[in-house]
Short mmCIF file of the C-alpha atoms (twelve columns), coordinates in Angstrom:
data_MODEL
# 
_entry.id   MODEL 
# 
loop_
_atom_site.group_PDB 
_atom_site.id 
_atom_site.type_symbol 
_atom_site.label_atom_id 
_atom_site.label_alt_id 
_atom_site.label_comp_id 
_atom_site.label_asym_id 
_atom_site.label_seq_id 
_atom_site.Cartn_x 
_atom_site.Cartn_y 
_atom_site.Cartn_z 
_atom_site.pdbx_PDB_model_num 
ATOM 1   C CA . MET A 1   -12.534 30.095 -42.555 1 
ATOM 2   C CA . GLY A 2   -10.521 32.683 -44.573 1 
ATOM 3   C CA . ARG A 3   -9.787  31.982 -48.263 1 
ATOM 4   C CA . LYS A 4   -7.156  29.894 -49.474 1 
ATOM 5   C CA . SER A 5   -4.145  32.238 -50.194 1 
ATOM 6   C CA . ALA A 6   -3.198  33.262 -53.767 1 
ATOM 7   C CA . LEU A 7   0.222   32.237 -53.051 1 
ATOM 8   C CA . THR A 8   2.481   29.646 -51.940 1 
ATOM 9   C CA . PRO A 9   4.997   30.138 -48.877 1 
ATOM 10  C CA . GLU A 10  7.405   30.195 -51.171 1 
ATOM 11  C CA . GLN A 11  5.921   32.941 -53.229 1 
ATOM 12  C CA . TRP A 12  5.175   35.065 -49.770 1 
ATOM 13  C CA . ALA A 13  8.841   34.730 -49.111 1 
ATOM 14  C CA . GLU A 14  10.205  35.523 -52.142 1 
ATOM 15  C CA . VAL A 15  7.707   38.457 -52.119 1 
ATOM 16  C CA . GLU A 16  8.876   39.498 -48.551 1 
ATOM 17  C CA . ARG A 17  12.724  39.000 -49.171 1 
ATOM 18  C CA . ARG A 18  11.856  41.553 -52.199 1 
ATOM 19  C CA . LEU A 19  10.060  44.097 -50.027 1 
ATOM 20  C CA . ILE A 20  13.021  44.187 -47.651 1 
ATOM 21  C CA . ALA A 21  15.514  44.787 -50.766 1 
ATOM 22  C CA . GLY A 22  13.518  48.321 -51.730 1 
ATOM 23  C CA . GLU A 23  11.436  46.829 -54.310 1 
ATOM 24  C CA . ALA A 24  8.165   48.471 -54.738 1 
ATOM 25  C CA . ARG A 25  4.940   47.546 -53.421 1 
ATOM 26  C CA . ARG A 26  2.795   47.677 -56.590 1 
ATOM 27  C CA . ALA A 27  5.365   45.941 -58.966 1 
ATOM 28  C CA . LEU A 28  5.979   42.904 -56.570 1 
ATOM 29  C CA . ALA A 29  1.609   42.996 -56.976 1 
ATOM 30  C CA . ARG A 30  1.491   43.162 -60.730 1 
ATOM 31  C CA . GLU A 31  4.126   40.279 -60.988 1 
ATOM 32  C CA . PHE A 32  2.649   38.101 -58.500 1 
ATOM 33  C CA . GLY A 33  -1.141  38.735 -59.526 1 
ATOM 34  C CA . ILE A 34  -2.127  39.893 -55.946 1 
ATOM 35  C CA . SER A 35  -3.631  43.120 -54.225 1 
ATOM 36  C CA . GLU A 36  -1.198  45.821 -52.880 1 
ATOM 37  C CA . ALA A 37  -3.635  45.336 -49.857 1 
ATOM 38  C CA . ALA A 38  -2.784  41.697 -49.881 1 
ATOM 39  C CA . ILE A 39  0.516   42.663 -50.118 1 
ATOM 40  C CA . ARG A 40  0.279   45.109 -47.314 1 
ATOM 41  C CA . GLN A 41  -2.095  43.148 -45.278 1 
ATOM 42  C CA . LYS A 42  0.154   39.878 -44.890 1 
ATOM 43  C CA . LEU A 43  3.956   41.527 -44.343 1 
ATOM 44  C CA . SER A 44  3.923   44.851 -43.718 1 
ATOM 45  C CA . SER A 45  4.560   44.414 -39.780 1 
ATOM 46  C CA . ARG A 46  6.770   41.881 -40.396 1 
ATOM 47  C CA . VAL A 47  8.884   43.387 -42.934 1 
ATOM 48  C CA . ASP A 48  8.836   46.870 -40.406 1 
ATOM 49  C CA . SER A 49  9.813   44.202 -37.690 1 
ATOM 50  C CA . ILE A 50  12.498  42.575 -39.837 1 
ATOM 51  C CA . LYS A 51  13.884  45.948 -40.655 1 
ATOM 52  C CA . THR A 52  14.131  47.290 -37.355 1 
ATOM 53  C CA . VAL A 53  16.275  44.092 -36.541 1 
ATOM 54  C CA . ALA A 54  18.570  44.570 -39.410 1 
ATOM 55  C CA . ASN A 55  18.669  48.116 -38.343 1 
ATOM 56  C CA . GLN A 56  19.783  46.998 -34.546 1 
ATOM 57  C CA . LEU A 57  22.029  44.226 -36.372 1 
ATOM 58  C CA . ALA A 58  23.747  46.867 -38.323 1 
ATOM 59  C CA . THR A 59  24.220  49.918 -35.477 1 
ATOM 60  C CA . ALA A 60  25.673  46.929 -33.645 1 
ATOM 61  C CA . ASN A 61  28.249  45.750 -35.961 1 
ATOM 62  C CA . THR A 62  28.999  49.130 -37.003 1 
ATOM 63  C CA . ALA A 63  29.866  49.638 -32.968 1 
ATOM 64  C CA . LEU A 64  31.758  46.465 -33.180 1 
ATOM 65  C CA . GLN A 65  33.947  47.111 -36.061 1 
ATOM 66  C CA . ARG A 66  35.249  50.375 -34.520 1 
ATOM 67  C CA . LEU A 67  36.794  48.697 -31.815 1 
ATOM 68  C CA . PRO A 68  40.062  47.479 -31.551 1 
ATOM 69  C CA . ILE A 69  40.658  43.901 -32.211 1 
ATOM 70  C CA . ALA A 70  41.377  42.791 -28.669 1 
ATOM 71  C CA . SER A 71  38.425  44.667 -27.885 1 
ATOM 72  C CA . GLN A 72  36.259  43.184 -30.633 1 
ATOM 73  C CA . ILE A 73  37.073  39.738 -29.068 1 
ATOM 74  C CA . THR A 74  36.186  40.958 -25.727 1 
ATOM 75  C CA . ALA A 75  32.818  42.106 -26.725 1 
ATOM 76  C CA . GLN A 76  32.269  39.192 -28.952 1 
ATOM 77  C CA . ASN A 77  33.075  36.649 -26.398 1 
ATOM 78  C CA . LEU A 78  30.614  38.897 -23.482 1 
ATOM 79  C CA . ALA A 79  27.643  38.473 -26.033 1 
ATOM 80  C CA . ALA A 80  28.272  34.808 -25.941 1 
ATOM 81  C CA . ARG A 81  28.024  34.374 -22.275 1 
ATOM 82  C CA . LEU A 82  25.314  36.361 -21.999 1 
ATOM 83  C CA . MET A 83  23.264  34.596 -24.558 1 
ATOM 84  C CA . SER A 84  24.680  31.348 -22.362 1 
ATOM 85  C CA . VAL A 85  23.396  33.071 -19.389 1 
ATOM 86  C CA . SER A 86  19.908  33.818 -20.984 1 
ATOM 87  C CA . GLU A 87  19.424  30.326 -22.325 1 
ATOM 88  C CA . HIS A 88  19.854  29.069 -18.802 1 
ATOM 89  C CA . LEU A 89  18.278  31.665 -17.183 1 
ATOM 90  C CA . LEU A 90  15.324  31.149 -19.445 1 
ATOM 91  C CA . ALA A 91  15.681  27.506 -18.728 1 
ATOM 92  C CA . ALA A 92  15.542  27.670 -15.081 1 
ATOM 93  C CA . ALA A 93  12.427  30.331 -15.571 1 
ATOM 94  C CA . ASP A 94  10.435  27.496 -18.000 1 
ATOM 95  C CA . TYR A 95  11.610  25.020 -14.688 1 
ATOM 96  C CA . GLY A 96  10.568  27.367 -12.009 1 
ATOM 97  C CA . ALA A 97  7.177   28.461 -13.952 1 
ATOM 98  C CA . ALA A 98  6.315   24.435 -14.004 1 
ATOM 99  C CA . THR A 99  7.233   24.288 -10.474 1 
ATOM 100 C CA . ALA A 100 5.261   26.695 -9.471  1 
ATOM 101 C CA . ARG A 101 1.964   25.126 -11.683 1 
ATOM 102 C CA . ARG A 102 2.512   21.725 -10.269 1 
ATOM 103 C CA . LEU A 103 2.792   23.868 -6.384  1 
ATOM 104 C CA . ALA A 104 -0.092  26.177 -7.126  1 
ATOM 105 C CA . GLY A 105 -1.612  22.889 -8.244  1 
ATOM 106 C CA . ILE A 106 -1.277  20.681 -4.982  1 
ATOM 107 C CA . ALA A 107 -2.350  23.627 -2.929  1 
ATOM 108 C CA . HIS A 108 -5.764  23.933 -4.860  1 
ATOM 109 C CA . THR A 109 -6.333  20.117 -4.137  1 
ATOM 110 C CA . LYS A 110 -5.266  20.420 -0.365  1 
ATOM 111 C CA . SER A 111 -7.429  23.093 -0.330  1 
ATOM 112 C CA . ALA A 112 -10.631 20.676 -0.437  1 
ATOM 113 C CA . GLU A 113 -9.485  19.338 2.581   1 
ATOM 114 C CA . ILE A 114 -10.622 22.389 4.551   1 
ATOM 115 C CA . ASP A 115 -14.178 22.336 5.865   1 
ATOM 116 C CA . ASP A 116 -16.201 25.298 5.159   1 
ATOM 117 C CA . ALA A 117 -18.294 26.287 7.785   1 
ATOM 118 C CA . ASN A 118 -15.377 25.067 10.303  1 
ATOM 119 C CA . PRO A 119 -12.256 25.803 8.536   1 
ATOM 120 C CA . LEU A 120 -10.540 26.433 11.889  1 
ATOM 121 C CA . THR A 121 -10.523 22.346 13.400  1 
ATOM 122 C CA . PRO A 122 -7.213  20.689 14.151  1 
ATOM 123 C CA . GLU A 123 -7.257  19.012 10.392  1 
ATOM 124 C CA . GLY A 124 -8.018  22.625 8.664   1 
ATOM 125 C CA . VAL A 125 -5.566  24.489 10.496  1 
ATOM 126 C CA . GLU A 126 -2.670  21.931 9.505   1 
ATOM 127 C CA . ALA A 127 -4.287  22.024 6.042   1 
ATOM 128 C CA . LEU A 128 -3.807  25.675 5.912   1 
ATOM 129 C CA . LYS A 129 -0.334  25.275 7.179   1 
ATOM 130 C CA . GLY A 130 0.141   23.032 3.990   1 
ATOM 131 C CA . ILE A 131 -1.551  25.543 1.350   1 
ATOM 132 C CA . SER A 132 0.344   28.378 3.064   1 
ATOM 133 C CA . ALA A 133 3.522   26.496 2.606   1 
ATOM 134 C CA . LEU A 134 2.955   25.249 -0.693  1 
ATOM 135 C CA . THR A 135 2.357   28.957 -2.197  1 
ATOM 136 C CA . ARG A 136 5.235   30.638 -0.595  1 
ATOM 137 C CA . MET A 137 7.017   27.683 -2.460  1 
ATOM 138 C CA . ALA A 138 5.047   28.216 -5.717  1 
ATOM 139 C CA . ASN A 139 5.317   31.724 -5.541  1 
ATOM 140 C CA . ASP A 140 9.113   31.757 -5.100  1 
ATOM 141 C CA . ALA A 141 9.513   29.093 -7.338  1 
ATOM 142 C CA . SER A 142 8.412   31.714 -10.199 1 
ATOM 143 C CA . GLU A 143 10.381  34.506 -9.431  1 
ATOM 144 C CA . ILE A 144 12.893  34.239 -12.223 1 
ATOM 145 C CA . GLY A 145 9.767   33.828 -14.647 1 
ATOM 146 C CA . VAL A 146 8.135   37.346 -13.621 1 
ATOM 147 C CA . ASN A 147 11.300  38.898 -13.081 1 
ATOM 148 C CA . LEU A 148 11.913  37.469 -16.810 1 
ATOM 149 C CA . LEU A 149 8.817   38.827 -17.788 1 
ATOM 150 C CA . ARG A 150 9.079   42.255 -16.263 1 
ATOM 151 C CA . ALA A 151 12.597  42.920 -17.753 1 
ATOM 152 C CA . ASN A 152 11.828  42.261 -21.382 1 
ATOM 153 C CA . LYS A 153 8.592   44.180 -20.707 1 
ATOM 154 C CA . GLU A 154 10.713  46.905 -19.867 1 
ATOM 155 C CA . ALA A 155 13.158  46.427 -22.759 1 
ATOM 156 C CA . VAL A 156 10.708  46.176 -25.638 1 
ATOM 157 C CA . GLU A 157 9.022   49.694 -24.264 1 
ATOM 158 C CA . ASP A 158 12.702  51.181 -23.791 1 
ATOM 159 C CA . ILE A 159 14.018  49.261 -27.688 1 
ATOM 160 C CA . ASN A 160 10.542  50.696 -29.289 1 
ATOM 161 C CA . LYS A 161 11.142  54.772 -27.553 1 
ATOM 162 C CA . ARG A 162 14.823  54.575 -28.672 1 
ATOM 163 C CA . ASN A 163 13.934  53.178 -32.225 1 
ATOM 164 C CA . ALA A 164 11.199  56.125 -32.384 1 
ATOM 165 C CA . GLU A 165 13.417  58.602 -31.718 1 
ATOM 166 C CA . GLY A 166 16.511  57.167 -33.464 1 
ATOM 167 C CA . SER A 167 15.840  55.051 -36.369 1 
ATOM 168 C CA . ARG A 168 14.643  57.933 -38.383 1 
ATOM 169 C CA . VAL A 169 16.653  58.371 -42.251 1 
ATOM 170 C CA . GLU A 170 17.154  62.311 -40.794 1 
ATOM 171 C CA . ASN A 171 19.092  61.018 -38.340 1 
ATOM 172 C CA . TYR A 172 21.932  59.192 -40.279 1 
ATOM 173 C CA . THR A 173 24.690  60.895 -42.902 1 
ATOM 174 C CA . ASP A 174 24.938  59.668 -46.485 1 
ATOM 175 C CA . GLU A 175 27.536  57.675 -45.660 1 
ATOM 176 C CA . GLN A 176 26.248  56.028 -42.143 1 
ATOM 177 C CA . LEU A 177 23.118  55.482 -44.698 1 
ATOM 178 C CA . ASP A 178 25.101  54.006 -47.626 1 
ATOM 179 C CA . GLN A 179 27.164  52.248 -45.209 1 
ATOM 180 C CA . LEU A 180 23.588  50.613 -43.684 1 
ATOM 181 C CA . ILE A 181 22.303  49.866 -47.233 1 
ATOM 182 C CA . ALA A 182 25.415  48.148 -48.307 1 
ATOM 183 C CA . GLN A 183 25.348  45.604 -45.277 1 
ATOM 184 C CA . HIS A 184 21.920  45.052 -45.409 1 
ATOM 185 C CA . SER A 185 22.199  44.361 -48.971 1 
ATOM 186 C CA . ALA A 186 24.982  41.782 -48.581 1 
ATOM 187 C CA . ALA A 187 23.126  40.160 -45.470 1 
ATOM 188 C CA . LEU A 188 20.258  39.717 -48.311 1 
ATOM 189 C CA . GLY A 189 22.547  38.751 -51.023 1 
ATOM 190 C CA . ILE A 190 22.270  41.480 -53.468 1 
ATOM 191 C CA . ASP A 191 24.244  43.666 -55.380 1 
ATOM 192 C CA . PRO A 192 23.156  47.154 -54.531 1 
ATOM 193 C CA . ALA A 193 24.665  48.545 -57.867 1 
ATOM 194 C CA . ARG A 194 22.021  46.811 -59.275 1 
ATOM 195 C CA . GLN A 195 19.062  48.165 -57.592 1 
ATOM 196 C CA . GLY A 196 18.772  51.759 -59.432 1 
# 
């Protein structure tokens, strides 16, 4: 069992918020009486993920703001519909996976009826037909979930590739960086003028 954390969850949340806002890890470590390594170990990957998502949101928001008002509304409505479809597909995938599991379990139980020494008796053949049908239905029921998992894996790989190529600071103009900083600061409730 690991040692008890020197900071409360609320203090860790504060450290995370301030790291994202741009405060130095060393200064935060000194203020909270912990090592820089502890901050790096606990928060680095999460802070990086938050920054990546914030960049994606800011980029999408900037692209949305460039559209005419009517197109902005259309884009927002489409996004809402896509999220709704995603939620329903996720629920369908969840039910499909549960159904597939149940049918596979029934098929497994049914397989006990087959005589290993002589599986092709009339009773064994009937059991095999039932097992085959149950297995086929289980595979069909799992199809939505399997496809969503496959699509999600491909999407994550694509996002990671684009982030590696396109999120480098040198790919942004000074104006774009200033705009991103302002958007991130506003989202975090920070006045960028006070960040010095």
